DOTORMI-702590 format. One line per 10 residues: number of its first residue (from 1); for each residue y, x, z of N, C-alpha, C. Coordinates in steps of 0.1 Angstrom, whole numbers. Atoms other than C-alpha are relative to their C-alpha. Last residue first. Layout:
<tigus>
NUM> Y/X/Z/Y/X/Z/Y/X/Z  ...
</tigus>
This chain:
<tigus>
282> -1/-16/0/1030/993/742/12/4/7  -13/-1/5/1021/959/758/0/16/-2  -6/-10/-7/982/958/758/15/5/-2  -7/8/-12/969/925/745/10/13/8  -12/8/7/959/945/713/9/-9/7  -9/-9/3/939/969/736/8/-5/-8  -8/-2/-10/921/940/751/11/8/-4  -9/11/-5/909/928/719/10/1/10  -14/1/7/900/963/709/9/-10/0  -9/-11/-4/878/968/736/10/-3/-10
272> -6/5/-14/862/933/729/12/11/4  -6/12/4/854/941/689/8/-3/16  -10/-7/4/839/976/701/10/-11/-4  -9/-9/-9/817/961/722/11/3/-5  6/-11/-7/803/935/697/10/6/10  -8/-12/0/819/901/687/-14/9/6  -16/-1/-1/808/869/672/8/14/3  -5/2/13/773/877/661/18/-4/0  8/10/7/761/890/694/8/-5/-16  0/-7/16/769/916/719/-4/-10/-11
262> 10/2/10/779/897/753/1/10/-12  -4/14/8/809/910/775/-16/-1/-8  12/4/-4/802/938/804/-5/-13/-9  6/14/6/835/953/797/-17/0/3  13/-1/7/844/985/818/-3/-16/-3  10/15/1/879/985/829/-12/6/-8  11/2/10/895/1017/846/-6/-14/-2  14/0/-4/924/1011/871/-7/1/-14  1/-12/-2/962/1017/863/-15/2/1  7/-11/17/958/985/841/2/12/6
252> 13/-2/7/953/961/873/-2/9/-10  11/-1/-10/980/967/899/-16/2/-5  -1/-14/-5/1007/973/869/-13/5/12  -5/3/-15/1000/937/854/-2/18/6  -13/-4/-1/997/942/817/6/-1/11  -5/-14/7/962/940/813/12/6/-1  9/-11/-9/957/911/840/3/15/-5  -10/-1/-13/986/891/822/-9/8/10  -11/-4/2/968/893/790/11/4/11  2/-13/2/937/885/804/9/12/-2
242> 1/-5/-11/949/855/817/-5/15/1  -13/-2/-9/966/843/788/-6/7/10  -10/-12/5/935/850/766/10/2/9  -10/2/12/911/827/785/9/13/-4  -13/-11/-5/899/827/820/10/1/-10  -4/10/-10/874/797/811/13/10/5  4/5/-11/861/820/782/8/-12/9  5/10/5/869/830/745/-5/-10/13  -7/8/3/894/854/759/-8/-11/-6  -13/-2/-5/871/886/761/10/-14/-6
232> -9/-10/8/837/876/752/13/-5/5  -3/3/15/816/856/778/11/10/-3  -13/-7/8/800/866/809/0/-7/-12  5/-1/16/777/840/827/12/4/-6  2/-15/4/774/845/867/-3/0/-16  3/-1/13/786/806/876/0/14/-4  11/-8/-5/795/801/911/-8/4/-10  16/4/2/813/773/899/-11/6/3  7/3/-12/848/779/915/-14/-5/-2  -3/-9/-10/865/783/882/-6/-10/18
222> -13/0/-4/844/771/853/7/5/13  -3/9/-12/818/789/840/13/-4/6  5/19/10/814/802/806/1/-6/10  10/6/-7/834/834/822/-2/-13/-6  -8/13/0/856/864/806/-14/-9/7  10/10/6/846/899/817/5/-16/1  -9/8/10/865/929/827/-11/-9/-7  9/8/8/845/947/856/7/-12/-10  0/12/3/874/966/872/-11/-4/-13  4/2/16/869/999/885/3/-17/2
212> 5/-11/8/882/1015/920/2/-2/-16  6/8/14/896/984/939/-1/13/-10  13/-3/-2/903/1002/974/-8/-8/-13  2/-14/3/939/1001/966/-12/6/3  -1/-5/14/943/966/959/-6/16/0  -8/-10/6/933/957/995/-1/8/-14  7/-16/2/900/945/1008/12/7/-1  16/-2/-3/911/912/1026/-3/15/-2  3/4/-14/950/905/1029/-12/2/6  -8/-5/-12/958/924/997/-3/0/11
202> 5/-13/-8/929/909/982/8/7/5  11/-1/-8/942/875/986/-8/13/3  -1/-1/-12/977/885/974/-11/-5/11  -6/-13/-4/962/896/942/6/-1/17  13/-9/-1/947/863/937/1/14/5  6/6/-17/980/846/943/-14/7/5  -7/-4/-8/994/868/915/-4/-4/17  2/-11/-4/967/862/893/10/7/10  15/-1/-6/969/825/897/-4/14/1  -1/8/-13/1006/825/891/-14/2/6
192> -9/-12/-8/1005/851/862/0/-7/14  -14/-3/4/977/832/844/7/6/10  -5/4/14/942/823/842/9/0/-5  -6/-13/7/929/846/870/4/-4/-12  -5/1/12/919/819/897/8/13/-7  -15/-5/2/900/830/926/5/0/-14  -12/9/-2/873/804/932/12/7/-2  -2/2/-16/841/825/935/10/-7/4  10/9/-6/834/818/898/-1/-3/15  -2/14/5/866/833/889/-10/-8/5
182> -10/6/-8/858/864/911/5/-15/-2  4/2/-13/827/870/896/9/-8/7  9/10/1/840/868/859/-4/-5/14  -8/15/3/867/889/868/-7/-11/-1  5/7/12/844/918/885/9/-14/-3  -2/13/1/863/939/910/-3/-6/-13  1/7/16/842/969/916/5/-13/2  0/13/7/853/981/951/0/2/-12  -11/10/9/853/1012/974/-6/-11/-5  2/14/3/831/1030/1000/10/-8/-6
172> 14/2/5/833/1065/1008/-5/-8/-7  3/-8/13/868/1072/1009/-13/-1/-5  -7/7/9/876/1045/1035/-1/8/-14  -3/-10/9/849/1055/1060/7/-3/-13  -11/-10/-4/849/1028/1084/4/11/-7  3/-15/3/814/1015/1073/11/8/6  13/-7/-10/816/984/1098/0/14/-6  -3/0/-14/854/975/1084/-11/7/8  -6/-10/2/841/977/1046/6/6/15  8/-13/1/816/956/1054/9/9/-2
162> 9/-5/-13/840/930/1070/-9/10/-2  -11/-4/-15/864/933/1044/-9/4/12  -1/-11/3/835/923/1019/9/11/10  11/-4/-4/831/892/1038/-1/15/-5  -2/-1/-14/868/884/1033/-13/6/10  -5/-10/0/865/887/996/0/6/17  -13/3/-7/841/858/995/3/14/3  -9/7/8/815/864/968/14/-2/9  -10/-1/5/800/889/984/10/-7/-8  -6/-4/-10/773/878/1010/14/7/-6
152> -7/-13/8/756/855/986/9/3/10  5/-12/-6/731/832/1004/8/10/-5  7/0/-9/742/800/981/-5/14/5  11/13/1/773/804/960/-13/0/12  2/8/-16/793/834/955/-10/-8/-4  -5/15/3/801/848/919/-1/-11/12  11/8/2/797/884/935/6/-16/-6  -2/9/-5/822/914/942/-9/-10/-6  -3/9/11/808/946/934/0/-12/5  10/13/0/804/972/959/9/-8/-8
142> -8/9/1/815/1008/948/-7/-12/1  9/15/3/795/1036/963/12/-12/-3  -4/11/-5/814/1071/958/-5/-13/-3  -2/15/9/794/1097/950/6/-11/8  -5/-7/14/797/1135/965/0/-13/-12  -15/4/8/802/1121/998/3/4/-15  -11/-14/-5/773/1146/1015/14/-6/-9  -6/-3/11/746/1118/997/14/13/3  6/-15/9/721/1117/1021/7/4/-9  5/-10/-7/738/1100/1052/-5/10/-9
132> -11/-11/-2/758/1077/1029/-5/14/8  -1/-7/15/727/1059/1014/11/12/5  9/-9/0/717/1051/1050/1/10/-12  -1/-7/-9/750/1035/1060/-12/11/-3  -14/-11/3/752/1016/1031/-3/12/6  4/-4/15/716/1000/1036/9/12/-3  10/-11/-6/727/995/1074/-4/4/-13  -4/-12/-5/756/976/1060/-8/11/4  -5/-5/15/736/953/1037/9/11/9  7/-9/9/715/947/1064/3/9/-9
122> 6/-10/-8/742/936/1090/-11/10/-4  -10/-6/-1/760/912/1063/-7/16/9  -3/-8/13/726/897/1059/9/11/-4  13/-9/3/719/891/1094/2/8/-14  -3/-11/-13/757/876/1100/-14/12/-3  -12/-10/2/751/857/1069/1/8/8  -17/4/-1/722/842/1084/6/11/-10  -11/-3/-12/686/845/1073/12/-5/0  10/4/-11/656/833/1046/8/5/14  10/12/1/678/842/1017/-10/3/13
112> 5/1/-13/706/869/1027/-10/-10/2  4/14/-5/711/877/991/-5/1/13  13/5/-5/728/909/975/-3/-14/5  -4/8/-16/763/922/972/-14/-3/5  0/15/0/755/944/939/2/-1/18  13/10/-6/762/979/936/3/-13/4  -4/14/-5/785/1003/916/-15/-8/3  11/8/1/781/1040/918/-1/-14/4  0/16/-6/809/1062/911/-12/-6/-3  -6/0/-12/811/1103/905/0/-15/8
102> -6/13/6/783/1109/881/8/-2/14  -14/-4/-5/776/1147/891/9/-12/-8  -8/-1/15/740/1143/874/14/1/1  2/-6/9/724/1149/905/4/4/-13  -5/-12/-4/745/1130/927/-3/14/-8  -11/-2/2/738/1102/905/7/12/6  -1/-4/15/704/1105/905/14/0/-1  4/-13/3/706/1107/944/-1/4/-15  -11/-5/-8/722/1071/944/-4/18/1  -11/-1/10/696/1059/921/10/9/5
92> 2/-8/14/669/1071/942/10/1/-7  1/-14/-6/684/1058/976/-4/8/-12  -14/-3/-5/689/1023/963/3/18/-1  -4/2/13/654/1020/947/16/6/1  4/-12/3/642/1032/982/3/1/-11  -5/-13/-7/664/1007/998/-4/13/-6  -13/1/2/652/978/978/8/10/0  1/-1/13/615/984/979/16/4/-6  5/-16/5/619/986/1017/0/4/-17  -11/-5/-9/639/951/1017/-4/17/-4
82> -13/2/8/616/935/993/9/11/5  5/-9/10/587/944/1017/11/1/-13  3/-12/1/606/932/1044/-4/10/-8  13/-1/1/621/901/1035/-3/15/-1  8/3/-13/653/896/1048/-14/1/-1  15/5/-2/672/911/1018/-8/-1/14  -3/10/-12/708/923/1021/-13/-7/4  -5/-6/-13/702/954/998/3/-7/13  -7/9/-6/686/935/970/2/6/17  -2/-4/-13/674/959/944/8/-12/7
72> 12/4/-9/659/944/912/3/1/14  1/15/-3/687/947/887/-10/-3/11  9/10/10/693/983/885/1/-13/5  11/0/-7/727/1000/903/-12/-11/-12  0/15/-5/755/1008/879/-16/-3/5  16/6/1/763/1041/871/4/-12/8  4/8/-9/803/1051/862/-16/-2/-1  12/5/1/817/1079/843/-2/-10/12  16/-3/-6/850/1088/846/-8/-7/-4  2/-1/-15/860/1099/818/10/-13/9
62> 3/15/-8/855/1104/782/-2/3/16  -12/9/-1/872/1136/769/1/-15/7  -3/15/5/840/1152/773/14/-5/3  -8/-1/15/837/1188/782/5/-12/-9  -10/-11/-2/829/1186/822/6/1/-14  -10/3/-6/809/1155/817/11/9/2  -5/12/6/789/1167/789/11/-7/10  -8/-6/11/781/1199/807/10/-11/-9  -9/-9/-8/766/1180/836/10/5/-9  -8/13/-2/746/1158/811/12/5/8
52> -7/6/13/733/1189/794/11/-11/5  -10/-13/3/722/1206/829/9/-7/-14  -8/4/-9/704/1172/839/12/10/1  -5/13/0/685/1169/806/14/0/10  -9/-3/10/674/1208/810/12/-12/-5  -13/-10/-5/664/1203/843/7/2/-10  1/-14/-3/641/1174/833/12/6/1  -3/-8/10/647/1139/843/-4/17/3  -6/-16/-5/620/1121/861/9/7/-11  3/-10/7/611/1085/849/11/15/8
42> -11/-9/8/623/1058/871/-9/14/-3  4/-13/3/600/1027/886/11/9/-8  -2/-8/-13/613/997/901/-3/15/-2  10/-9/-8/617/981/869/3/5/11  8/12/-4/643/958/852/-13/5/7  -6/12/-10/671/983/853/-8/-10/4  2/11/5/653/1014/835/4/-14/10  14/0/1/668/1043/850/-2/-13/-6  7/-14/1/703/1060/855/-14/-4/-3  9/-3/-11/723/1030/844/-6/14/-3
32> 14/-1/2/752/1034/825/-5/-5/11  12/2/-14/789/1031/825/-11/0/-7  12/9/3/819/1041/803/-10/-2/14  8/2/-13/853/1057/800/-11/-9/-3  -3/-14/-7/874/1065/771/-3/1/13  -4/-3/-14/856/1044/749/5/10/3  -15/-1/1/861/1035/710/2/3/15  -5/13/-2/824/1024/704/16/-1/5  -3/5/10/817/1054/688/4/-15/2  -15/-8/11/829/1078/717/-3/-12/-13
22> -15/5/-8/805/1054/743/11/5/-12  -3/16/3/775/1060/719/13/-8/9  -4/6/13/781/1095/720/1/-11/-7  -11/-1/5/782/1099/753/5/-4/-15  -10/7/-5/753/1079/764/13/3/-7  -7/10/11/733/1099/742/7/-7/4  -7/-8/4/727/1125/773/8/-10/-13  -7/1/-6/704/1099/790/15/5/-6  -3/-10/-9/681/1102/765/12/-3/5  6/-11/7/659/1081/743/3/11/8
12> 14/-1/5/676/1050/758/-1/12/-9  3/-17/2/707/1059/777/-16/0/-7  13/-2/-1/726/1025/767/-3/16/1  11/-2/10/758/1017/772/-9/3/-1  14/-8/-3/783/999/794/-10/3/-12  11/10/-4/818/994/783/-14/6/7  15/-1/5/850/1012/780/-11/-11/3  10/13/2/887/1011/789/-14/5/-6  12/-5/6/913/1036/802/-11/-14/-2  7/11/-4/949/1030/798/-15/1/-3
2> 9/7/10/965/1063/796/-8/-10/3  15/-2/-1/991/1072/821/-8/-9/-10
</tigus>
């Protein structure tokens, strides 16, 4: 089985340009936003744009394609105004995935600020169930683990397990495992011993089989720091040894990897992809 690796690519100009951009970066899978990630509004896709995107999915050797929710929605919000806007944006972006035939939609866990953890979990589950009612299972929702900390509901894998249990449908909602976030939440990924312990934690809570996607990001923050600051692969606190062990572990390397690492004078996306591939045992 060919190792799947890619990065997040821009849809600036046209969503269809994402395929060409991904290919230039050496991706055989990639992730996009379906709208401006920093605002609530979304431009309407032309029918011709939708048709071309669907054709590209069928013809392109790059697959699968993942969409990521925009930055503003908080599906666990206890603020009524923010929650209504968040739910509307979530439903809109989920529908855009369905229309474009994008099979996976990654969402954040959200914050229950102003309420209790139980209220946050209940609100979050309610949000997901609303989404599942409208898409007829065409799009699989992927819950992304967070770096944890105050008011976070998905830093603890046991909380994600509670969400999955409430949803019930094992095929409709699965997991995106972010390495930087996991490390920030206290799950050690620095060497084989730590990785094996983390896998045991995953198996006893959500199950490795529920993880569909790995967000591969090194961490500027320390283990258990609850800091969500991504670093180039091998240059952060997880380090080269951790990623080398993960990329060669059969429970990790059979899942697609998407990088969300910095782009600066040190490295770009292509260089981080090549760095990972160079650690993969032939």
